[in-house]
CHARMM internal coordinates of N, CA and C (Angstrom, degrees):
IC EDIT
DIST 1 N 1 CA 1.4398
DIST 1 CA 1 C 1.5276
ANGL 1 N 1 CA 1 C 107.59
DIST 1 C 2 N 1.3115
ANGL 1 CA 1 C 2 N 114.96
DIHE 1 N 1 CA 1 C 2 N 130.82
DIST 2 N 2 CA 1.4582
ANGL 1 C 2 N 2 CA 121.58
DIHE 1 CA 1 C 2 N 2 CA 176.08
DIST 2 CA 2 C 1.5197
ANGL 2 N 2 CA 2 C 108.25
DIHE 1 C 2 N 2 CA 2 C -107.15
DIST 2 C 3 N 1.3231
ANGL 2 CA 2 C 3 N 115.98
DIHE 2 N 2 CA 2 C 3 N 135.80
DIST 3 N 3 CA 1.4592
ANGL 2 C 3 N 3 CA 120.30
DIHE 2 CA 2 C 3 N 3 CA 178.36
DIST 3 CA 3 C 1.5169
ANGL 3 N 3 CA 3 C 109.53
DIHE 2 C 3 N 3 CA 3 C -126.43
DIST 3 C 4 N 1.3225
ANGL 3 CA 3 C 4 N 115.03
DIHE 3 N 3 CA 3 C 4 N 141.36
DIST 4 N 4 CA 1.4660
ANGL 3 C 4 N 4 CA 120.70
DIHE 3 CA 3 C 4 N 4 CA 177.79
DIST 4 CA 4 C 1.5232
ANGL 4 N 4 CA 4 C 108.32
DIHE 3 C 4 N 4 CA 4 C -75.91
DIST 4 C 5 N 1.3362
ANGL 4 CA 4 C 5 N 115.93
DIHE 4 N 4 CA 4 C 5 N 115.63
DIST 5 N 5 CA 1.4619
ANGL 4 C 5 N 5 CA 120.01
DIHE 4 CA 4 C 5 N 5 CA -178.41
DIST 5 CA 5 C 1.5263
ANGL 5 N 5 CA 5 C 112.04
DIHE 4 C 5 N 5 CA 5 C -104.42
DIST 5 C 6 N 1.3114
ANGL 5 CA 5 C 6 N 115.99
DIHE 5 N 5 CA 5 C 6 N -13.00
DIST 6 N 6 CA 1.4656
ANGL 5 C 6 N 6 CA 123.65
DIHE 5 CA 5 C 6 N 6 CA 174.78
DIST 6 CA 6 C 1.5299
ANGL 6 N 6 CA 6 C 104.38
DIHE 5 C 6 N 6 CA 6 C -154.10
DIST 6 C 7 N 1.3273
ANGL 6 CA 6 C 7 N 118.20
DIHE 6 N 6 CA 6 C 7 N 159.70
DIST 7 N 7 CA 1.4683
ANGL 6 C 7 N 7 CA 119.15
DIHE 6 CA 6 C 7 N 7 CA -177.94
DIST 7 CA 7 C 1.5307
ANGL 7 N 7 CA 7 C 112.70
DIHE 6 C 7 N 7 CA 7 C -51.77
DIST 7 C 8 N 1.3320
ANGL 7 CA 7 C 8 N 115.02
DIHE 7 N 7 CA 7 C 8 N 114.88
DIST 8 N 8 CA 1.4540
ANGL 7 C 8 N 8 CA 121.00
DIHE 7 CA 7 C 8 N 8 CA 178.52
DIST 8 CA 8 C 1.5212
ANGL 8 N 8 CA 8 C 115.49
DIHE 7 C 8 N 8 CA 8 C 77.26
DIST 8 C 9 N 1.3147
ANGL 8 CA 8 C 9 N 118.56
DIHE 8 N 8 CA 8 C 9 N 2.86
DIST 9 N 9 CA 1.4713
ANGL 8 C 9 N 9 CA 121.61
DIHE 8 CA 8 C 9 N 9 CA -179.04
DIST 9 CA 9 C 1.5279
ANGL 9 N 9 CA 9 C 109.21
DIHE 8 C 9 N 9 CA 9 C -112.79
DIST 9 C 10 N 1.3180
ANGL 9 CA 9 C 10 N 115.87
DIHE 9 N 9 CA 9 C 10 N 118.62
DIST 10 N 10 CA 1.4614
ANGL 9 C 10 N 10 CA 122.12
DIHE 9 CA 9 C 10 N 10 CA -177.96
DIST 10 CA 10 C 1.5248
ANGL 10 N 10 CA 10 C 110.03
DIHE 9 C 10 N 10 CA 10 C -112.93
DIST 10 C 11 N 1.3153
ANGL 10 CA 10 C 11 N 115.94
DIHE 10 N 10 CA 10 C 11 N 139.32
DIST 11 N 11 CA 1.4616
ANGL 10 C 11 N 11 CA 121.94
DIHE 10 CA 10 C 11 N 11 CA 176.79
DIST 11 CA 11 C 1.5223
ANGL 11 N 11 CA 11 C 109.87
DIHE 10 C 11 N 11 CA 11 C -128.71
DIST 11 C 12 N 1.3217
ANGL 11 CA 11 C 12 N 115.73
DIHE 11 N 11 CA 11 C 12 N 152.72
DIST 12 N 12 CA 1.4647
ANGL 11 C 12 N 12 CA 121.32
DIHE 11 CA 11 C 12 N 12 CA 175.49
DIST 12 CA 12 C 1.5195
ANGL 12 N 12 CA 12 C 107.76
DIHE 11 C 12 N 12 CA 12 C -70.74
DIST 12 C 13 N 1.3382
ANGL 12 CA 12 C 13 N 116.65
DIHE 12 N 12 CA 12 C 13 N 125.19
DIST 13 N 13 CA 1.4607
ANGL 12 C 13 N 13 CA 119.96
DIHE 12 CA 12 C 13 N 13 CA 176.52
DIST 13 CA 13 C 1.5180
ANGL 13 N 13 CA 13 C 111.46
DIHE 12 C 13 N 13 CA 13 C -115.15
DIST 13 C 14 N 1.3142
ANGL 13 CA 13 C 14 N 116.60
DIHE 13 N 13 CA 13 C 14 N -10.86
DIST 14 N 14 CA 1.4563
ANGL 13 C 14 N 14 CA 121.17
DIHE 13 CA 13 C 14 N 14 CA 175.62
DIST 14 CA 14 C 1.5186
ANGL 14 N 14 CA 14 C 107.41
DIHE 13 C 14 N 14 CA 14 C -155.42
DIST 14 C 15 N 1.3105
ANGL 14 CA 14 C 15 N 116.80
DIHE 14 N 14 CA 14 C 15 N 136.06
DIST 15 N 15 CA 1.4588
ANGL 14 C 15 N 15 CA 120.08
DIHE 14 CA 14 C 15 N 15 CA 176.86
DIST 15 CA 15 C 1.5114
ANGL 15 N 15 CA 15 C 114.58
DIHE 14 C 15 N 15 CA 15 C 109.49
DIST 15 C 16 N 1.3317
ANGL 15 CA 15 C 16 N 117.68
DIHE 15 N 15 CA 15 C 16 N 14.33
DIST 16 N 16 CA 1.4628
ANGL 15 C 16 N 16 CA 118.97
DIHE 15 CA 15 C 16 N 16 CA 178.80
DIST 16 CA 16 C 1.5265
ANGL 16 N 16 CA 16 C 111.58
DIHE 15 C 16 N 16 CA 16 C -57.10
DIST 16 C 17 N 1.3325
ANGL 16 CA 16 C 17 N 116.77
DIHE 16 N 16 CA 16 C 17 N -36.97
DIST 17 N 17 CA 1.4661
ANGL 16 C 17 N 17 CA 120.29
DIHE 16 CA 16 C 17 N 17 CA 178.66
DIST 17 CA 17 C 1.5252
ANGL 17 N 17 CA 17 C 111.15
DIHE 16 C 17 N 17 CA 17 C -62.83
DIST 17 C 18 N 1.3313
ANGL 17 CA 17 C 18 N 117.07
DIHE 17 N 17 CA 17 C 18 N -36.41
DIST 18 N 18 CA 1.4706
ANGL 17 C 18 N 18 CA 120.40
DIHE 17 CA 17 C 18 N 18 CA 177.45
DIST 18 CA 18 C 1.5259
ANGL 18 N 18 CA 18 C 110.82
DIHE 17 C 18 N 18 CA 18 C -67.85
DIST 18 C 19 N 1.3313
ANGL 18 CA 18 C 19 N 116.62
DIHE 18 N 18 CA 18 C 19 N -37.08
DIST 19 N 19 CA 1.4642
ANGL 18 C 19 N 19 CA 119.77
DIHE 18 CA 18 C 19 N 19 CA 177.80
DIST 19 CA 19 C 1.5230
ANGL 19 N 19 CA 19 C 110.95
DIHE 18 C 19 N 19 CA 19 C -65.05
DIST 19 C 20 N 1.3246
ANGL 19 CA 19 C 20 N 116.87
DIHE 19 N 19 CA 19 C 20 N -41.56
DIST 20 N 20 CA 1.4674
ANGL 19 C 20 N 20 CA 120.72
DIHE 19 CA 19 C 20 N 20 CA 178.36
DIST 20 CA 20 C 1.5269
ANGL 20 N 20 CA 20 C 110.88
DIHE 19 C 20 N 20 CA 20 C -62.73
DIST 20 C 21 N 1.3251
ANGL 20 CA 20 C 21 N 116.11
DIHE 20 N 20 CA 20 C 21 N -43.64
DIST 21 N 21 CA 1.4646
ANGL 20 C 21 N 21 CA 120.44
DIHE 20 CA 20 C 21 N 21 CA 179.34
DIST 21 CA 21 C 1.5255
ANGL 21 N 21 CA 21 C 110.45
DIHE 20 C 21 N 21 CA 21 C -63.43
DIST 21 C 22 N 1.3226
ANGL 21 CA 21 C 22 N 117.21
DIHE 21 N 21 CA 21 C 22 N -45.21
DIST 22 N 22 CA 1.4650
ANGL 21 C 22 N 22 CA 121.61
DIHE 21 CA 21 C 22 N 22 CA 179.46
DIST 22 CA 22 C 1.5282
ANGL 22 N 22 CA 22 C 110.21
DIHE 21 C 22 N 22 CA 22 C -60.80
DIST 22 C 23 N 1.3126
ANGL 22 CA 22 C 23 N 116.17
DIHE 22 N 22 CA 22 C 23 N -42.03
DIST 23 N 23 CA 1.4663
ANGL 22 C 23 N 23 CA 120.73
DIHE 22 CA 22 C 23 N 23 CA 179.08
DIST 23 CA 23 C 1.5266
ANGL 23 N 23 CA 23 C 110.55
DIHE 22 C 23 N 23 CA 23 C -62.22
DIST 23 C 24 N 1.3400
ANGL 23 CA 23 C 24 N 116.80
DIHE 23 N 23 CA 23 C 24 N -45.78
DIST 24 N 24 CA 1.4638
ANGL 23 C 24 N 24 CA 120.59
DIHE 23 CA 23 C 24 N 24 CA -179.17
DIST 24 CA 24 C 1.5269
ANGL 24 N 24 CA 24 C 111.92
DIHE 23 C 24 N 24 CA 24 C -65.92
DIST 24 C 25 N 1.3299
ANGL 24 CA 24 C 25 N 116.46
DIHE 24 N 24 CA 24 C 25 N -24.73
DIST 25 N 25 CA 1.4735
ANGL 24 C 25 N 25 CA 121.07
DIHE 24 CA 24 C 25 N 25 CA 178.42
DIST 25 CA 25 C 1.5336
ANGL 25 N 25 CA 25 C 111.24
DIHE 24 C 25 N 25 CA 25 C -87.74
DIST 25 C 26 N 1.3280
ANGL 25 CA 25 C 26 N 117.52
DIHE 25 N 25 CA 25 C 26 N -3.98
DIST 26 N 26 CA 1.4595
ANGL 25 C 26 N 26 CA 121.27
DIHE 25 CA 25 C 26 N 26 CA 178.62
DIST 26 CA 26 C 1.5187
ANGL 26 N 26 CA 26 C 114.49
DIHE 25 C 26 N 26 CA 26 C 80.38
DIST 26 C 27 N 1.3281
ANGL 26 CA 26 C 27 N 117.53
DIHE 26 N 26 CA 26 C 27 N 15.71
DIST 27 N 27 CA 1.4616
ANGL 26 C 27 N 27 CA 120.36
DIHE 26 CA 26 C 27 N 27 CA 179.49
DIST 27 CA 27 C 1.5208
ANGL 27 N 27 CA 27 C 110.86
DIHE 26 C 27 N 27 CA 27 C -71.62
DIST 27 C 28 N 1.3067
ANGL 27 CA 27 C 28 N 116.22
DIHE 27 N 27 CA 27 C 28 N 143.25
DIST 28 N 28 CA 1.4629
ANGL 27 C 28 N 28 CA 121.96
DIHE 27 CA 27 C 28 N 28 CA 179.36
DIST 28 CA 28 C 1.5190
ANGL 28 N 28 CA 28 C 112.38
DIHE 27 C 28 N 28 CA 28 C -92.04
DIST 28 C 29 N 1.3433
ANGL 28 CA 28 C 29 N 117.16
DIHE 28 N 28 CA 28 C 29 N -26.62
DIST 29 N 29 CA 1.4643
ANGL 28 C 29 N 29 CA 121.60
DIHE 28 CA 28 C 29 N 29 CA -178.88
DIST 29 CA 29 C 1.5232
ANGL 29 N 29 CA 29 C 109.58
DIHE 28 C 29 N 29 CA 29 C -136.62
DIST 29 C 30 N 1.3234
ANGL 29 CA 29 C 30 N 114.86
DIHE 29 N 29 CA 29 C 30 N 161.11
DIST 30 N 30 CA 1.4516
ANGL 29 C 30 N 30 CA 122.43
DIHE 29 CA 29 C 30 N 30 CA 176.49
DIST 30 CA 30 C 1.5231
ANGL 30 N 30 CA 30 C 106.98
DIHE 29 C 30 N 30 CA 30 C -150.15
DIST 30 C 31 N 1.3274
ANGL 30 CA 30 C 31 N 117.13
DIHE 30 N 30 CA 30 C 31 N 141.62
DIST 31 N 31 CA 1.4594
ANGL 30 C 31 N 31 CA 120.10
DIHE 30 CA 30 C 31 N 31 CA 178.98
DIST 31 CA 31 C 1.5283
ANGL 31 N 31 CA 31 C 109.97
DIHE 30 C 31 N 31 CA 31 C -74.33
DIST 31 C 32 N 1.3271
ANGL 31 CA 31 C 32 N 115.75
DIHE 31 N 31 CA 31 C 32 N 146.77
DIST 32 N 32 CA 1.4664
ANGL 31 C 32 N 32 CA 120.56
DIHE 31 CA 31 C 32 N 32 CA 179.43
DIST 32 CA 32 C 1.5210
ANGL 32 N 32 CA 32 C 109.48
DIHE 31 C 32 N 32 CA 32 C -152.95
DIST 32 C 33 N 1.3165
ANGL 32 CA 32 C 33 N 115.50
DIHE 32 N 32 CA 32 C 33 N 154.02
DIST 33 N 33 CA 1.4563
ANGL 32 C 33 N 33 CA 121.51
DIHE 32 CA 32 C 33 N 33 CA 169.94
DIST 33 CA 33 C 1.5185
ANGL 33 N 33 CA 33 C 107.54
DIHE 32 C 33 N 33 CA 33 C -88.21
DIST 33 C 34 N 1.3202
ANGL 33 CA 33 C 34 N 116.37
DIHE 33 N 33 CA 33 C 34 N 143.32
DIST 34 N 34 CA 1.4629
ANGL 33 C 34 N 34 CA 121.29
DIHE 33 CA 33 C 34 N 34 CA 178.88
DIST 34 CA 34 C 1.5233
ANGL 34 N 34 CA 34 C 108.29
DIHE 33 C 34 N 34 CA 34 C -123.56
DIST 34 C 35 N 1.3241
ANGL 34 CA 34 C 35 N 115.64
DIHE 34 N 34 CA 34 C 35 N 122.82
DIST 35 N 35 CA 1.4630
ANGL 34 C 35 N 35 CA 121.66
DIHE 34 CA 34 C 35 N 35 CA 179.98
DIST 35 CA 35 C 1.5149
ANGL 35 N 35 CA 35 C 109.72
DIHE 34 C 35 N 35 CA 35 C -108.25
DIST 35 C 36 N 1.3409
ANGL 35 CA 35 C 36 N 116.38
DIHE 35 N 35 CA 35 C 36 N 131.32
DIST 36 N 36 CA 1.4579
ANGL 35 C 36 N 36 CA 118.48
DIHE 35 CA 35 C 36 N 36 CA 173.15
DIST 36 CA 36 C 1.5303
ANGL 36 N 36 CA 36 C 107.82
DIHE 35 C 36 N 36 CA 36 C -79.72
DIST 36 C 37 N 1.3141
ANGL 36 CA 36 C 37 N 117.21
DIHE 36 N 36 CA 36 C 37 N 173.71
DIST 37 N 37 CA 1.4669
ANGL 36 C 37 N 37 CA 120.00
DIHE 36 CA 36 C 37 N 37 CA -174.54
DIST 37 CA 37 C 1.5287
ANGL 37 N 37 CA 37 C 112.65
DIHE 36 C 37 N 37 CA 37 C -61.71
DIST 37 C 38 N 1.3261
ANGL 37 CA 37 C 38 N 117.66
DIHE 37 N 37 CA 37 C 38 N -35.86
DIST 38 N 38 CA 1.4735
ANGL 37 C 38 N 38 CA 120.24
DIHE 37 CA 37 C 38 N 38 CA 179.97
DIST 38 CA 38 C 1.5314
ANGL 38 N 38 CA 38 C 111.21
DIHE 37 C 38 N 38 CA 38 C -66.19
DIST 38 C 39 N 1.3224
ANGL 38 CA 38 C 39 N 117.12
DIHE 38 N 38 CA 38 C 39 N -38.37
DIST 39 N 39 CA 1.4636
ANGL 38 C 39 N 39 CA 120.55
DIHE 38 CA 38 C 39 N 39 CA 177.42
DIST 39 CA 39 C 1.5221
ANGL 39 N 39 CA 39 C 111.00
DIHE 38 C 39 N 39 CA 39 C -71.90
DIST 39 C 40 N 1.2962
ANGL 39 CA 39 C 40 N 115.63
DIHE 39 N 39 CA 39 C 40 N -42.13
DIST 40 N 40 CA 1.4638
ANGL 39 C 40 N 40 CA 121.64
DIHE 39 CA 39 C 40 N 40 CA -175.28
DIST 40 CA 40 C 1.5223
ANGL 40 N 40 CA 40 C 112.47
DIHE 39 C 40 N 40 CA 40 C -66.19
DIST 40 C 41 N 1.3106
ANGL 40 CA 40 C 41 N 118.19
DIHE 40 N 40 CA 40 C 41 N -38.36
DIST 41 N 41 CA 1.4669
ANGL 40 C 41 N 41 CA 122.71
DIHE 40 CA 40 C 41 N 41 CA -176.68
DIST 41 CA 41 C 1.5288
ANGL 41 N 41 CA 41 C 111.37
DIHE 40 C 41 N 41 CA 41 C -61.85
DIST 41 C 42 N 1.3136
ANGL 41 CA 41 C 42 N 117.83
DIHE 41 N 41 CA 41 C 42 N -25.90
DIST 42 N 42 CA 1.4657
ANGL 41 C 42 N 42 CA 121.54
DIHE 41 CA 41 C 42 N 42 CA 179.40
DIST 42 CA 42 C 1.5221
ANGL 42 N 42 CA 42 C 113.22
DIHE 41 C 42 N 42 CA 42 C -63.94
DIST 42 C 43 N 1.3221
ANGL 42 CA 42 C 43 N 117.86
DIHE 42 N 42 CA 42 C 43 N -19.47
DIST 43 N 43 CA 1.4673
ANGL 42 C 43 N 43 CA 121.18
DIHE 42 CA 42 C 43 N 43 CA -179.60
DIST 43 CA 43 C 1.5257
ANGL 43 N 43 CA 43 C 112.39
DIHE 42 C 43 N 43 CA 43 C -84.00
DIST 43 C 44 N 1.3073
ANGL 43 CA 43 C 44 N 117.46
DIHE 43 N 43 CA 43 C 44 N -12.15
DIST 44 N 44 CA 1.4664
ANGL 43 C 44 N 44 CA 121.29
DIHE 43 CA 43 C 44 N 44 CA 179.52
DIST 44 CA 44 C 1.5214
ANGL 44 N 44 CA 44 C 107.40
DIHE 43 C 44 N 44 CA 44 C -91.71
DIST 44 C 45 N 1.3256
ANGL 44 CA 44 C 45 N 116.40
DIHE 44 N 44 CA 44 C 45 N 99.86
DIST 45 N 45 CA 1.4642
ANGL 44 C 45 N 45 CA 121.43
DIHE 44 CA 44 C 45 N 45 CA -165.38
DIST 45 CA 45 C 1.5208
ANGL 45 N 45 CA 45 C 114.82
DIHE 44 C 45 N 45 CA 45 C -94.08
DIST 45 C 46 N 1.3340
ANGL 45 CA 45 C 46 N 117.87
DIHE 45 N 45 CA 45 C 46 N -2.70
DIST 46 N 46 CA 1.4660
ANGL 45 C 46 N 46 CA 119.35
DIHE 45 CA 45 C 46 N 46 CA 177.55
DIST 46 CA 46 C 1.5230
ANGL 46 N 46 CA 46 C 109.48
DIHE 45 C 46 N 46 CA 46 C -141.19
DIST 46 C 47 N 1.3074
ANGL 46 CA 46 C 47 N 116.08
DIHE 46 N 46 CA 46 C 47 N 161.56
DIST 47 N 47 CA 1.4636
ANGL 46 C 47 N 47 CA 120.80
DIHE 46 CA 46 C 47 N 47 CA 178.61
DIST 47 CA 47 C 1.5254
ANGL 47 N 47 CA 47 C 110.20
DIHE 46 C 47 N 47 CA 47 C -61.17
DIST 47 C 48 N 1.3344
ANGL 47 CA 47 C 48 N 116.86
DIHE 47 N 47 CA 47 C 48 N -41.09
DIST 48 N 48 CA 1.4657
ANGL 47 C 48 N 48 CA 120.75
DIHE 47 CA 47 C 48 N 48 CA 179.90
DIST 48 CA 48 C 1.5280
ANGL 48 N 48 CA 48 C 110.51
DIHE 47 C 48 N 48 CA 48 C -63.20
DIST 48 C 49 N 1.3363
ANGL 48 CA 48 C 49 N 117.31
DIHE 48 N 48 CA 48 C 49 N -44.06
DIST 49 N 49 CA 1.4632
ANGL 48 C 49 N 49 CA 120.81
DIHE 48 CA 48 C 49 N 49 CA 178.79
DIST 49 CA 49 C 1.5257
ANGL 49 N 49 CA 49 C 110.42
DIHE 48 C 49 N 49 CA 49 C -60.57
DIST 49 C 50 N 1.3171
ANGL 49 CA 49 C 50 N 116.72
DIHE 49 N 49 CA 49 C 50 N -44.42
DIST 50 N 50 CA 1.4622
ANGL 49 C 50 N 50 CA 121.60
DIHE 49 CA 49 C 50 N 50 CA -179.94
DIST 50 CA 50 C 1.5319
ANGL 50 N 50 CA 50 C 110.76
DIHE 49 C 50 N 50 CA 50 C -61.90
DIST 50 C 51 N 1.3274
ANGL 50 CA 50 C 51 N 116.34
DIHE 50 N 50 CA 50 C 51 N -49.52
DIST 51 N 51 CA 1.4691
ANGL 50 C 51 N 51 CA 120.80
DIHE 50 CA 50 C 51 N 51 CA -178.06
DIST 51 CA 51 C 1.5269
ANGL 51 N 51 CA 51 C 111.51
DIHE 50 C 51 N 51 CA 51 C -62.19
DIST 51 C 52 N 1.3148
ANGL 51 CA 51 C 52 N 116.33
DIHE 51 N 51 CA 51 C 52 N -45.21
DIST 52 N 52 CA 1.4644
ANGL 51 C 52 N 52 CA 120.63
DIHE 51 CA 51 C 52 N 52 CA 179.63
DIST 52 CA 52 C 1.5204
ANGL 52 N 52 CA 52 C 110.81
DIHE 51 C 52 N 52 CA 52 C -62.32
DIST 52 C 53 N 1.3116
ANGL 52 CA 52 C 53 N 116.12
DIHE 52 N 52 CA 52 C 53 N -44.02
DIST 53 N 53 CA 1.4580
ANGL 52 C 53 N 53 CA 120.87
DIHE 52 CA 52 C 53 N 53 CA -179.37
DIST 53 CA 53 C 1.5312
ANGL 53 N 53 CA 53 C 111.22
DIHE 52 C 53 N 53 CA 53 C -63.21
DIST 53 C 54 N 1.3095
ANGL 53 CA 53 C 54 N 117.30
DIHE 53 N 53 CA 53 C 54 N -46.16
DIST 54 N 54 CA 1.4716
ANGL 53 C 54 N 54 CA 121.31
DIHE 53 CA 53 C 54 N 54 CA -179.99
DIST 54 CA 54 C 1.5255
ANGL 54 N 54 CA 54 C 110.66
DIHE 53 C 54 N 54 CA 54 C -62.44
DIST 54 C 55 N 1.3177
ANGL 54 CA 54 C 55 N 117.55
DIHE 54 N 54 CA 54 C 55 N -44.07
DIST 55 N 55 CA 1.4677
ANGL 54 C 55 N 55 CA 121.04
DIHE 54 CA 54 C 55 N 55 CA 178.48
DIST 55 CA 55 C 1.5314
ANGL 55 N 55 CA 55 C 110.79
DIHE 54 C 55 N 55 CA 55 C -61.16
DIST 55 C 56 N 1.3241
ANGL 55 CA 55 C 56 N 116.43
DIHE 55 N 55 CA 55 C 56 N -42.57
DIST 56 N 56 CA 1.4663
ANGL 55 C 56 N 56 CA 121.14
DIHE 55 CA 55 C 56 N 56 CA 179.45
DIST 56 CA 56 C 1.5240
ANGL 56 N 56 CA 56 C 110.82
DIHE 55 C 56 N 56 CA 56 C -58.49
DIST 56 C 57 N 1.3387
ANGL 56 CA 56 C 57 N 117.14
DIHE 56 N 56 CA 56 C 57 N -51.86
DIST 57 N 57 CA 1.4613
ANGL 56 C 57 N 57 CA 119.28
DIHE 56 CA 56 C 57 N 57 CA -176.67
DIST 57 CA 57 C 1.5312
ANGL 57 N 57 CA 57 C 112.10
DIHE 56 C 57 N 57 CA 57 C -72.75
DIST 57 C 58 N 1.3187
ANGL 57 CA 57 C 58 N 118.99
DIHE 57 N 57 CA 57 C 58 N -32.33
DIST 58 N 58 CA 1.4591
ANGL 57 C 58 N 58 CA 119.66
DIHE 57 CA 57 C 58 N 58 CA 175.50
DIST 58 CA 58 C 1.5148
ANGL 58 N 58 CA 58 C 110.92
DIHE 57 C 58 N 58 CA 58 C -61.09
DIST 58 C 59 N 1.3342
ANGL 58 CA 58 C 59 N 117.15
DIHE 58 N 58 CA 58 C 59 N -39.04
DIST 59 N 59 CA 1.4622
ANGL 58 C 59 N 59 CA 120.11
DIHE 58 CA 58 C 59 N 59 CA 176.80
DIST 59 CA 59 C 1.5153
ANGL 59 N 59 CA 59 C 112.01
DIHE 58 C 59 N 59 CA 59 C -66.55
DIST 59 C 60 N 1.3258
ANGL 59 CA 59 C 60 N 117.44
DIHE 59 N 59 CA 59 C 60 N -35.14
DIST 60 N 60 CA 1.4732
ANGL 59 C 60 N 60 CA 121.36
DIHE 59 CA 59 C 60 N 60 CA 177.70
DIST 60 CA 60 C 1.5206
ANGL 60 N 60 CA 60 C 111.47
DIHE 59 C 60 N 60 CA 60 C -67.79
DIST 60 C 61 N 1.3359
ANGL 60 CA 60 C 61 N 117.35
DIHE 60 N 60 CA 60 C 61 N -32.97
DIST 61 N 61 CA 1.4566
ANGL 60 C 61 N 61 CA 121.53
DIHE 60 CA 60 C 61 N 61 CA -176.45
DIST 61 CA 61 C 1.5267
ANGL 61 N 61 CA 61 C 112.64
DIHE 60 C 61 N 61 CA 61 C -77.20
DIST 61 C 62 N 1.3123
ANGL 61 CA 61 C 62 N 116.63
DIHE 61 N 61 CA 61 C 62 N -18.86
DIST 62 N 62 CA 1.4782
ANGL 61 C 62 N 62 CA 119.72
DIHE 61 CA 61 C 62 N 62 CA -178.09
DIST 62 CA 62 C 1.5018
ANGL 62 N 62 CA 62 C 112.67
DIHE 61 C 62 N 62 CA 62 C -73.82
END
COOR INIT
IC SEED 1 N 1 CA 1 C
IC BUILD
């Protein structure tokens, strides 16, 4: 699953194990779901979850 973490920037948020397996098998592509920020924000169900998630990705972007 790819999620938009900044305008136009998507990161893998679920499925890293599938990417590793695909890589080890020599695959060039893999199917994935892509969520824009409006879709993705719906999964953050509490203020704490939202704050923690934003802090995590802000640190990754630095």
